[in-house]
MDTraj code that builds the backbone (N, CA, C; nanometers):
import mdtraj as md
import numpy as np

residues = "MET SER LYS GLU ASP ARG PRO PRO SER LEU GLU ASP PHE ASP ALA ARG LEU ARG GLN ALA GLN SER ARG ARG ASP ARG ARG LEU GLY ARG GLY GLY ARG ALA ASP GLY ARG THR ASP ARG GLY GLU GLY ILE GLY LEU ALA LEU ARG VAL GLY THR GLU LEU VAL ALA GLY VAL ALA VAL GLY ALA GLY ILE GLY TRP LEU LEU ASP TYR TRP LEU GLY THR LYS PRO TRP LEU MET ILE VAL PHE PHE ILE LEU GLY SER ALA ALA GLY MET ILE ASN VAL PHE ARG THR VAL SER GLY ILE GLY HIS GLY VAL GLY TYR LYS ASP SER MET ASP ARG PRO ALA LYS PRO GLY ASP PRO ASP ASP GLU LYS ARG GLY".split()
xyz = np.array([
    [0.0887, -0.0933, -0.0097],
    [-0.0315, -0.0090, 0.0163],
    [0.0865, 0.1024, 0.0100],
    [0.0668, 0.2383, -0.0514],
    [0.1617, 0.3155, -0.1065],
    [0.0687, 0.4277, 0.0176],
    [0.1628, 0.5417, 0.0356],
    [0.0853, 0.6478, 0.0491],
    [-0.0113, 0.7147, 0.0572],
    [-0.0046, 0.7182, -0.0651],
    [-0.1382, 0.8042, -0.1237],
    [-0.2820, 0.7287, -0.1201],
    [-0.2652, 0.5625, -0.1030],
    [-0.3713, 0.4802, -0.0582],
    [-0.4206, 0.4745, 0.0747],
    [-0.3380, 0.5016, 0.1755],
    [-0.3649, 0.4750, 0.3111],
    [-0.4584, 0.5915, 0.3706],
    [-0.5690, 0.5572, 0.4412],
    [-0.6485, 0.6806, 0.4886],
    [-0.5936, 0.7664, 0.6058],
    [-0.6689, 0.8838, 0.5975],
    [-0.5775, 0.9728, 0.6833],
    [-0.6032, 0.9113, 0.8474],
    [-0.4855, 0.9512, 0.9047],
    [-0.5172, 0.9198, 1.0616],
    [-0.6783, 0.9886, 1.1322],
    [-0.6503, 0.9116, 1.2689],
    [-0.7632, 0.9521, 1.3169],
    [-0.7303, 1.1489, 1.3846],
    [-0.6114, 1.1423, 1.4169],
    [-0.5370, 1.2841, 1.4724],
    [-0.5729, 1.4041, 1.3590],
    [-0.5561, 1.3667, 1.2460],
    [-0.5681, 1.4863, 1.1733],
    [-0.6982, 1.4715, 1.1378],
    [-0.8130, 1.3806, 1.1360],
    [-0.9443, 1.4170, 1.1319],
    [-0.9830, 1.4839, 1.2356],
    [-0.9679, 1.4462, 1.3558],
    [-0.9971, 1.5355, 1.4488],
    [-0.9325, 1.6856, 1.4681],
    [-0.7994, 1.7287, 1.4217],
    [-0.8051, 1.8193, 1.4032],
    [-0.8567, 1.9208, 1.2895],
    [-0.8870, 1.8678, 1.2168],
    [-0.9924, 1.9465, 1.0953],
    [-1.1406, 1.9522, 1.1495],
    [-1.1563, 1.8681, 1.2487],
    [-1.3045, 1.8688, 1.2489],
    [-1.3154, 1.9855, 1.3692],
    [-1.2247, 2.0305, 1.4652],
    [-1.2199, 2.0826, 1.5569],
    [-1.2306, 2.2642, 1.4991],
    [-1.1025, 2.2689, 1.3964],
    [-1.0974, 2.3481, 1.3160],
    [-1.2331, 2.4085, 1.2396],
    [-1.3150, 2.3124, 1.1694],
    [-1.3822, 2.3426, 1.1198],
    [-1.5483, 2.3979, 1.2256],
    [-1.5030, 2.3318, 1.3428],
    [-1.6419, 2.3722, 1.3976],
    [-1.5668, 2.4745, 1.4675],
    [-1.4486, 2.5517, 1.5252],
    [-1.4330, 2.7171, 1.5567],
    [-1.4633, 2.7938, 1.4777],
    [-1.4253, 2.8024, 1.3054],
    [-1.4660, 2.8501, 1.2324],
    [-1.5932, 2.8805, 1.1731],
    [-1.7173, 2.7697, 1.2424],
    [-1.8326, 2.7621, 1.2112],
    [-1.9399, 2.8534, 1.3587],
    [-1.8610, 2.8403, 1.4548],
    [-1.8945, 2.8908, 1.5905],
    [-1.7941, 3.0505, 1.5789],
    [-1.7411, 3.1087, 1.5143],
    [-1.7186, 3.2420, 1.5013],
    [-1.8113, 3.3087, 1.3737],
    [-1.8445, 3.1729, 1.2902],
    [-1.9364, 3.2906, 1.1862],
    [-2.0812, 3.2819, 1.2549],
    [-2.1406, 3.1972, 1.3171],
    [-2.2540, 3.2376, 1.3899],
    [-2.2408, 3.3082, 1.4886],
    [-2.1204, 3.3284, 1.5114],
    [-2.0936, 3.4328, 1.6753],
    [-2.1487, 3.3078, 1.8098],
    [-2.1174, 3.1776, 1.7911],
    [-2.1322, 3.1255, 1.9479],
    [-2.0251, 3.1690, 1.9881],
    [-2.0512, 3.1782, 2.1213],
    [-1.9789, 3.1601, 2.2391],
    [-1.9737, 3.0063, 2.3058],
    [-1.8204, 2.9781, 2.2712],
    [-1.8364, 2.8204, 2.3360],
    [-1.7543, 2.8359, 2.5039],
    [-1.8002, 2.6812, 2.5303],
    [-1.7561, 2.6933, 2.6520],
    [-1.6021, 2.5824, 2.6771],
    [-1.5771, 2.5456, 2.7840],
    [-1.4928, 2.4598, 2.7632],
    [-1.5158, 2.3391, 2.7453],
    [-1.6583, 2.3145, 2.7950],
    [-1.6846, 2.1457, 2.7499],
    [-1.7404, 2.1514, 2.5652],
    [-1.7307, 2.2780, 2.5166],
    [-1.7894, 2.2672, 2.4071],
    [-1.9537, 2.2796, 2.3606],
    [-2.0029, 2.3044, 2.4793],
    [-2.1752, 2.2886, 2.4581],
    [-2.1425, 2.4797, 2.4794],
    [-2.2619, 2.5207, 2.4337],
    [-2.2858, 2.6665, 2.4048],
    [-2.4275, 2.6893, 2.5434],
    [-2.4070, 2.8463, 2.5473],
    [-2.5086, 2.8594, 2.6588],
    [-2.6908, 2.9127, 2.6490],
    [-2.6916, 2.9711, 2.5062],
    [-2.7666, 2.9886, 2.3698],
    [-2.9271, 2.8744, 2.3959],
    [-3.0032, 2.9515, 2.4719],
    [-3.1597, 2.8852, 2.4892],
    [-3.1822, 2.8355, 2.6209],
    [-3.0470, 2.8054, 2.6471],
    [-3.0876, 2.7329, 2.8299],
    [-3.1491, 2.8351, 2.9205],
    [-3.1610, 2.9556, 2.9388],
    [-3.1948, 3.0321, 3.0206],
    [-3.3793, 3.0035, 2.9839],
    [-3.3791, 3.0071, 2.8539],
    [-3.5642, 3.0273, 2.8362],
    [-3.6133, 2.8774, 2.8342],
    [-3.5242, 2.8028, 2.8299],
    [-3.5738, 2.7082, 2.8062],
    [-3.6075, 2.6120, 2.9753],
    [-3.4671, 2.6971, 3.0505],
    [-3.5556, 2.6491, 3.2510],
    [-3.6451, 2.7608, 3.2398],
    [-3.6698, 2.8781, 3.2200],
    [-3.8057, 2.9764, 3.2253],
    [-3.9205, 2.8886, 3.1891],
    [-3.9420, 2.8321, 3.0638],
    [-4.0506, 2.7429, 3.0013],
    [-4.0690, 2.6724, 3.1309],
    [-3.9776, 2.5930, 3.1460],
    [-4.0088, 2.4610, 3.2863],
    [-4.0467, 2.5231, 3.3971],
    [-3.9646, 2.6146, 3.4398],
    [-4.0560, 2.6578, 3.5799],
    [-4.1835, 2.6875, 3.5651],
    [-4.2264, 2.7921, 3.4548],
    [-4.3831, 2.7697, 3.4656],
    [-4.4393, 2.6622, 3.4252],
    [-4.4006, 2.5848, 3.3646],
    [-4.4714, 2.4450, 3.3352],
    [-4.5398, 2.3418, 3.4664],
    [-4.3516, 2.3659, 3.5477],
    [-4.3996, 2.3166, 3.6652],
    [-4.4948, 2.3593, 3.7757],
    [-4.5297, 2.5230, 3.7689],
    [-4.5661, 2.5437, 3.8650],
    [-4.7395, 2.5454, 3.8215],
    [-4.8164, 2.5470, 3.6779],
    [-4.9337, 2.5714, 3.6382],
    [-4.9440, 2.4244, 3.6510],
    [-4.8906, 2.3347, 3.6038],
    [-4.8917, 2.1727, 3.6041],
    [-4.9266, 2.1521, 3.7455],
    [-4.8669, 2.1749, 3.8845],
    [-4.9278, 2.1661, 3.9907],
    [-5.0261, 2.2188, 3.9867],
    [-5.0516, 2.3458, 4.0118],
    [-5.2070, 2.3678, 4.0393],
    [-5.3178, 2.3438, 3.9997],
    [-5.2852, 2.2830, 3.8506],
    [-5.4474, 2.2568, 3.7557],
    [-5.4299, 2.1433, 3.7907],
    [-5.3456, 2.0314, 3.7759],
    [-5.3669, 1.8895, 3.8351],
    [-5.4337, 1.8880, 3.9633],
    [-5.4067, 1.9443, 4.0837],
    [-5.4439, 1.9760, 4.2381],
    [-5.5966, 2.0551, 4.2313],
    [-5.5898, 2.1274, 4.1429],
    [-5.7559, 2.1837, 4.1108],
    [-5.8359, 2.0828, 4.0286],
    [-5.7924, 2.0326, 3.9300],
    [-5.8871, 1.9532, 3.8843],
    [-5.9294, 1.7907, 3.9453],
    [-5.8089, 1.7673, 4.0272],
    [-5.8352, 1.6470, 4.1279],
    [-5.9828, 1.6873, 4.2647],
    [-5.9714, 1.8012, 4.3247],
    [-6.0330, 1.8570, 4.3851],
    [-6.1793, 1.8315, 4.3279],
    [-6.1681, 1.9095, 4.2199],
    [-6.2983, 1.9525, 4.1218],
    [-6.3791, 1.8222, 4.1203],
    [-6.2943, 1.6879, 4.0381],
    [-6.3603, 1.5959, 4.0330],
    [-6.4339, 1.5173, 4.1421],
    [-6.3459, 1.5049, 4.2780],
    [-6.3773, 1.4627, 4.4161],
    [-6.4961, 1.5280, 4.4439],
    [-6.4867, 1.6639, 4.4604],
    [-6.6314, 1.7485, 4.5085],
    [-6.7292, 1.7091, 4.4012],
    [-6.7145, 1.7066, 4.2880],
    [-6.8308, 1.6529, 4.2047],
    [-6.8701, 1.4984, 4.2413],
    [-6.7711, 1.4061, 4.2757],
    [-6.8223, 1.3038, 4.2817],
    [-6.8737, 1.2795, 4.4341],
    [-6.8463, 1.3840, 4.5680],
    [-6.8945, 1.3094, 4.6745],
    [-6.9370, 1.4276, 4.6868],
    [-7.0122, 1.5668, 4.6150],
    [-7.0807, 1.6634, 4.6813],
    [-7.0510, 1.7332, 4.7925],
    [-6.9200, 1.7642, 4.7651],
    [-6.8365, 1.8601, 4.8663],
    [-6.8144, 1.9964, 4.8510],
    [-6.8696, 2.0127, 4.7448],
    [-6.8666, 2.1400, 4.6813],
    [-6.7911, 2.2753, 4.7934],
    [-6.7190, 2.3697, 4.7646],
    [-6.6492, 2.3312, 4.7229],
    [-6.4747, 2.3234, 4.7847],
    [-6.5126, 2.2403, 4.9333],
    [-6.4249, 2.2251, 5.0213],
    [-6.3042, 2.1358, 4.9668],
    [-6.3143, 2.0248, 4.8866],
    [-6.2097, 1.9473, 4.8189],
    [-6.1280, 2.0360, 4.7344],
    [-6.1988, 2.1131, 4.6689],
    [-6.1366, 2.1637, 4.5803],
    [-6.0265, 2.2694, 4.6170],
    [-6.0642, 2.3066, 4.7321],
    [-5.9662, 2.4238, 4.7983],
    [-5.8343, 2.3624, 4.8276],
    [-5.8597, 2.2228, 4.9059],
    [-5.7858, 2.1519, 4.9717],
    [-5.6794, 2.1324, 4.8895],
    [-5.7153, 2.0813, 4.7337],
    [-5.6479, 2.0182, 4.6337],
    [-5.5657, 2.1226, 4.5847],
    [-5.6615, 2.2429, 4.5824],
    [-5.5660, 2.3639, 4.5127],
    [-5.4445, 2.3971, 4.5409],
    [-5.4925, 2.4206, 4.7288],
    [-5.3604, 2.4665, 4.8059],
    [-5.2368, 2.3288, 4.7584],
    [-5.3042, 2.2146, 4.7959],
    [-5.1844, 2.0896, 4.8027],
    [-5.1191, 2.1149, 4.6245],
    [-5.1650, 2.1239, 4.5404],
    [-5.1136, 2.1242, 4.4136],
    [-5.0419, 2.2712, 4.4190],
    [-5.0935, 2.4060, 4.4902],
    [-4.9684, 2.4983, 4.5115],
    [-4.8651, 2.4790, 4.5283],
    [-4.8526, 2.3956, 4.6424],
    [-4.7323, 2.3820, 4.7160],
    [-4.6736, 2.2363, 4.6623],
    [-4.6860, 2.1454, 4.5700],
    [-4.6688, 2.0671, 4.4628],
    [-4.5966, 2.1135, 4.3576],
    [-4.6114, 2.2057, 4.3169],
    [-4.5635, 2.3409, 4.2389],
    [-4.4517, 2.4126, 4.2804],
    [-4.4768, 2.4689, 4.3456],
    [-4.3626, 2.5134, 4.3914],
    [-4.2367, 2.4430, 4.4896],
    [-4.2172, 2.3236, 4.4952],
    [-4.1725, 2.2124, 4.5019],
    [-4.0800, 2.1704, 4.4053],
    [-4.1807, 2.1304, 4.3258],
    [-4.1050, 2.1335, 4.1541],
    [-3.9988, 2.2333, 4.1166],
    [-4.0827, 2.3922, 4.1437],
    [-4.0199, 2.4760, 4.0759],
    [-3.8484, 2.4935, 4.1999],
    [-3.8509, 2.4801, 4.3181],
    [-3.7332, 2.4990, 4.3620],
    [-3.6132, 2.3484, 4.3288],
    [-3.7111, 2.2592, 4.3247],
    [-3.6263, 2.1692, 4.2863],
    [-3.5599, 2.1315, 4.1528],
    [-3.5987, 2.2094, 4.0621],
    [-3.5734, 2.2583, 3.9123],
    [-3.4695, 2.3639, 3.8888],
    [-3.5086, 2.4363, 4.0040],
    [-3.4077, 2.5717, 3.9759],
    [-3.2734, 2.5257, 4.0586],
    [-3.2825, 2.4498, 4.1676],
    [-3.1536, 2.4174, 4.2577],
    [-3.0926, 2.2892, 4.1585],
    [-3.1702, 2.2058, 4.1323],
    [-3.1024, 2.1094, 4.0340],
    [-3.1000, 2.0145, 4.1309],
    [-3.1897, 1.9469, 4.2389],
    [-3.1871, 1.8524, 4.3441],
    [-3.2764, 1.7488, 4.2381],
    [-3.1775, 1.6434, 4.2704],
    [-3.1689, 1.5178, 4.2189],
    [-3.2095, 1.5115, 4.0464],
    [-3.1808, 1.6129, 3.9870],
    [-3.1286, 1.6016, 3.8441],
    [-3.0452, 1.5779, 3.7725],
    [-2.9348, 1.5936, 3.8216],
    [-2.8085, 1.4982, 3.8244],
    [-2.7621, 1.3667, 3.8514],
    [-2.7200, 1.2694, 3.7320],
    [-2.6550, 1.1727, 3.7464],
    [-2.5324, 1.1434, 3.8390],
    [-2.5469, 1.0956, 3.9415],
    [-2.4543, 1.0525, 4.0464],
    [-2.5238, 1.2228, 4.1481],
    [-2.5677, 1.2396, 4.1559],
    [-2.5713, 1.3438, 4.2665],
    [-2.5880, 1.2470, 4.4178],
    [-2.4933, 1.3259, 4.4917],
    [-2.5018, 1.3403, 4.6100],
    [-2.5229, 1.4463, 4.7351],
    [-2.5388, 1.4147, 4.8035],
    [-2.5972, 1.4682, 4.8786],
    [-2.4939, 1.5464, 4.9802],
    [-2.5041, 1.6896, 5.0205],
    [-2.3812, 1.7583, 5.0344],
    [-2.2860, 1.6822, 5.2003],
    [-2.3483, 1.6128, 5.2512],
    [-2.3138, 1.5473, 5.3864],
    [-2.1675, 1.4642, 5.2752],
    [-2.1770, 1.4342, 5.1318],
    [-2.1113, 1.3151, 5.0822],
    [-1.9741, 1.3470, 5.0503],
    [-1.9956, 1.4996, 5.0400],
    [-1.9128, 1.5276, 4.9442],
    [-1.7805, 1.5301, 5.0731],
    [-1.6196, 1.5296, 5.0217],
    [-1.5256, 1.5044, 5.0906],
    [-1.5121, 1.6653, 5.1734],
    [-1.4638, 1.6482, 5.2686],
    [-1.3969, 1.7373, 5.3569],
    [-1.2863, 1.8087, 5.2831],
    [-1.3370, 1.9419, 5.3223],
    [-1.2440, 2.0492, 5.3079],
    [-1.1149, 2.0811, 5.4062],
    [-1.0034, 2.1172, 5.4131],
    [-0.9767, 2.1708, 5.5504],
    [-0.9951, 2.3166, 5.6062],
    [-1.0402, 2.2774, 5.7142],
    [-1.0874, 2.3986, 5.7487],
    [-1.2617, 2.4587, 5.7550],
    [-1.3137, 2.3131, 5.7092],
    [-1.4399, 2.3238, 5.7063],
    [-1.5111, 2.3066, 5.8095],
    [-1.5864, 2.3768, 5.8655],
    [-1.6700, 2.3847, 6.0128],
    [-1.7795, 2.2797, 6.0134],
    [-1.7978, 2.2120, 5.9250],
    [-1.8752, 2.0881, 5.8992],
    [-1.7708, 1.9488, 5.8999],
    [-1.6489, 1.9384, 5.9404],
    [-1.5374, 1.7970, 5.9503],
    [-1.6339, 1.6746, 6.0635],
    [-1.6955, 1.7701, 6.1509],
    [-1.6958, 1.6822, 6.3014],
    [-1.8189, 1.6339, 6.2161],
    [-1.9306, 1.6601, 6.1406],
    [-2.0489, 1.6004, 6.0693],
    [-2.0055, 1.4775, 6.0145],
    [-1.9089, 1.4560, 5.9511],
    [-1.8803, 1.3669, 5.8342],
    [-1.8251, 1.2851, 5.9210],
    [-1.7231, 1.3277, 6.0240],
    [-1.6366, 1.2018, 6.0787],
    [-1.5176, 1.1631, 6.0285],
])
top = md.Topology()
chain = top.add_chain()
for i, resn in enumerate(residues, 1):
    res = top.add_residue(resn, chain, resSeq=i)
    for name in ("N", "CA", "C"):
        top.add_atom(name, md.element.get_by_symbol(name[0]), res)
traj = md.Trajectory(xyz[None], top)
């Protein structure tokens, strides 16, 4: 096999691919991060998700309350109770979404993180 017949190496391909991506990002005006992702659209996505979480909690709670009131004939008490419960559930979901609790793979509680020198919580972790 002559040198002209050999396929290019993967390192050469990787270098050419990175150059093409950087040219494309400069042309489109994208600001890249160290991990290669961009921040465009993440903020609006989070805002839409937060709004949806809150509205869904209230709607489901009020809907369950209305159905139970209709079925049991206790209007409007169960609707009020489930509206409050749905609102609380929606707010808890918004808090979890914004703080990122339980969404990351391998999420660990703050007590599971390694202790730093001079950390006041050293005694708690043992």
